[in-house]
C-alpha positions in Angstrom: 11.2 10.8 -9.3 8.3 10.7 -6.9 8.6 11.4 -3.1 6.0 9.6 -0.9 4.7 10.6 2.5 2.3 8.4 4.4 -0.3 9.5 7.0 -3.2 8.1 8.9 -1.6 5.4 11.1 -2.5 5.0 14.8 -3.8 2.7 17.4 -7.2 0.9 17.2 -9.0 -2.0 18.8 -9.6 -5.2 17.0 -12.6 -4.9 14.7 -12.0 -1.2 14.1 -11.0 0.7 11.0 -8.3 3.0 9.8 -7.6 4.8 6.6 -4.0 5.3 5.4 -3.1 7.9 2.8 0.1 8.4 0.8 0.7 11.8 -0.9 3.2 12.0 -3.7 5.2 15.0 -4.9 7.8 15.5 -7.6 5.9 13.5 -10.3 2.4 12.5 -11.2 1.0 9.3 -9.9 -0.3 8.4 -13.3 3.3 7.5 -14.2 3.4 4.7 -11.6 2.1 1.4 -10.3 1.5 1.9 -6.6 1.3 -0.3 -3.6 1.1 -0.7 0.2 3.6 -3.0 2.0 3.9 -3.7 5.7 6.5 -5.0 8.1 5.8 -6.4 11.5 8.6 -6.8 14.1 10.8 -9.7 13.4 9.1 -10.4 10.1 10.0 -9.7 6.5 8.2 -6.9 4.6 5.2 -8.1 2.7 3.0 -6.8 0.0 -0.5 -5.8 1.2 -2.2 -4.3 -1.8 -1.2 -2.9 -5.2 -2.9 -1.0 -8.0 -1.8 -0.1 -11.5 -2.7 3.0 -13.5 -5.8 1.2 -14.9 -6.9 0.4 -11.4 -6.3 -3.4 -11.6 -5.6 -4.5 -8.0 -4.0 -7.2 -6.0 -4.4 -8.1 -2.4 -2.5 -10.4 -0.1 -4.9 -13.2 1.0 -5.0 -12.2 4.6 -6.5 -8.8 3.9 -9.0 -9.7 1.1 -12.5 -8.5 1.8 -11.2 -6.2 4.6 -8.8 -3.7 2.9 -9.4 -1.6 -0.1 -6.7 0.2 -2.1 -7.6 3.3 -4.2 -5.8 6.0 -6.1 -6.5 9.5 -7.2 -4.1 10.5 -9.9 -5.3 14.1 -10.1 -4.7 14.6 -6.4 -1.6 12.4 -6.3 -3.0 10.4 -3.4 -3.0 6.6 -2.6 -5.3 5.3 0.1 -5.7 2.1 2.0 -9.0 1.7 3.7 -8.7 -1.0 6.4 -11.7 -2.5 8.2 -12.2 -5.4 10.6 -8.7 -4.9 11.8 -6.9 -7.8 13.6 -3.9 -7.7 16.0 -1.9 -9.5 13.3 -2.4 -6.4 11.1 0.0 -4.6 13.5 3.0 -3.3 11.5 4.7 -0.3 9.9 2.9 0.3 6.7 4.8 1.8 3.7 3.5 3.1 0.4 5.6 2.3 -2.7 5.8 3.3 -6.3 7.3 1.8 -9.5 7.5 3.5 -12.9 5.0 2.3 -15.3 7.5 1.1 -17.9 9.3 -1.1 -15.3 6.0 -2.2 -13.8 4.6 -3.4 -17.1 8.0 -4.8 -18.2 7.7 -7.0 -15.2 4.2 -8.2 -16.0 2.3 -5.5 -14.2 0.1 -6.0 -11.1 -0.5 -9.8 -11.3 -2.7 -11.8 -9.0 -0.1 -14.5 -8.5 3.7 -14.7 -8.3 6.2 -12.3 -6.8 5.3 -8.7 -6.1 7.0 -6.2 -8.4 10.3 -4.7 -7.1 9.1 -1.2 -6.2 11.6 1.6 -6.5 10.3 4.4 -4.3 9.2 4.2 -0.7 7.7 6.4 1.9 9.0 6.6 5.5 6.2 4.4 6.9 3.4 4.8 9.4 2.7 2.7 12.4 -0.6 0.8 12.7 -1.2 -0.9 16.1 -4.3 -3.1 16.6 -5.0 -4.2 20.2 -7.1 -7.2 21.1 
């Protein structure tokens, strides 16, 4: 199984940018669908962006055009480039992984419908956007 560690969080003013990274160990990223989730205080965790092995992607509507998810299977890294940040982007951001078989069994990274039930999670990194 894969172990995930996020980095790159911090504080930024509205309109600024941050880049989050998630480094995996224990298995190769090419065996997984990958995603970023976030959880703001008092709110449920929500999917932000997801990417499958063939680099098909999905974004939640509120970040489309501002966030970009990317993966490097050779380096076992998953990135989230965030631009034009807003105070409502403030949250703890988590990277997540789901084995390819389970991911594809569930229909893969689809543009609509529920997000896959990811199996592996990082510890999270705080992103704070001030107005």
